[in-house]
C-alpha positions in Angstrom: -0.9 13.7 -29.9 -2.4 12.9 -33.1 -6.2 13.2 -33.6 -6.5 9.7 -34.5 -7.0 7.1 -31.4 -3.8 5.1 -30.9 -4.3 1.4 -30.0 -3.7 0.3 -26.4 -0.2 -0.8 -27.1 0.7 2.2 -29.2 -0.5 4.6 -26.4 1.3 2.5 -24.0 4.7 2.6 -25.8 4.5 6.5 -26.4 3.6 7.0 -22.6 6.9 4.8 -21.7 9.0 7.0 -24.2 7.5 10.2 -22.5 8.5 8.7 -19.2 12.0 8.3 -20.4 12.3 11.5 -21.7 11.1 13.3 -18.5 13.4 11.2 -16.3 16.5 11.6 -18.6 16.6 15.2 -17.3 17.8 16.0 -20.7 14.8 18.3 -21.7 13.9 21.6 -19.9 11.2 22.4 -17.7 8.5 23.5 -20.3 9.2 20.6 -22.5 8.6 18.2 -19.4 5.4 20.2 -18.4 4.2 19.6 -22.2 5.4 16.1 -22.0 3.4 15.4 -18.9 0.3 16.9 -20.4 0.6 14.5 -23.3 1.2 11.7 -21.0 -2.0 12.3 -18.7 -3.9 12.4 -22.2 -2.5 9.0 -23.0 -3.3 7.4 -19.5 -6.7 8.5 -20.1 -6.9 6.8 -23.4 -5.5 3.7 -22.0 -8.0 3.6 -19.3 -10.9 4.1 -21.5 -9.5 1.4 -23.7 -9.4 -0.8 -20.7 -12.8 0.0 -19.3 -14.3 -0.8 -22.9 -12.5 -4.2 -22.8 -13.5 -4.9 -19.1 -17.3 -4.3 -20.2 -17.0 -6.3 -23.2 -15.5 -9.1 -21.2 -18.4 -8.8 -18.6 -20.9 -8.9 -21.6 -19.3 -12.1 -22.8 -19.2 -13.8 -19.6 -22.7 -12.9 -18.8 -23.6 -14.3 -22.2 -21.9 -17.5 -21.7 -23.2 -18.3 -18.4 -26.1 -16.0 -17.7 -24.2 -14.4 -14.9 -21.2 -12.6 -14.3 -18.4 -14.4 -13.0 -17.7 -11.7 -10.1 -21.3 -12.1 -9.2 -21.1 -15.8 -8.8 -17.9 -15.3 -6.8 -19.7 -13.1 -4.5 -22.4 -15.7 -4.2 -20.4 -18.4 -3.2 -18.5 -16.3 -0.7 -21.8 -15.1 0.7 -22.9 -19.1 1.0 -19.6 -19.9 2.7 -20.2 -16.9 5.0 -23.8 -18.4 6.1 -22.2 -22.1 6.7 -19.5 -20.6 9.0 -21.9 -18.8 11.3 -21.1 -20.0 14.8 -24.0 -20.9 17.2 
């Protein structure tokens, strides 16, 4: 894998090609292992990109309304649960 970070789309495309190569059975065991190792690094990079994007979205959502959307949903559900307590 190149030292430069790939975009999410580039990493995903490269990962798909690696999977195709391994699944084709046209490469040997050693090459499959090397490709697998490269794929693991690409998966890690994709997760890092997605995690960063999620954090950015949460910050934007919080800045927009002052409270994360996930927190608002949890509070609404907790409010419903209190209303549904049978006595």
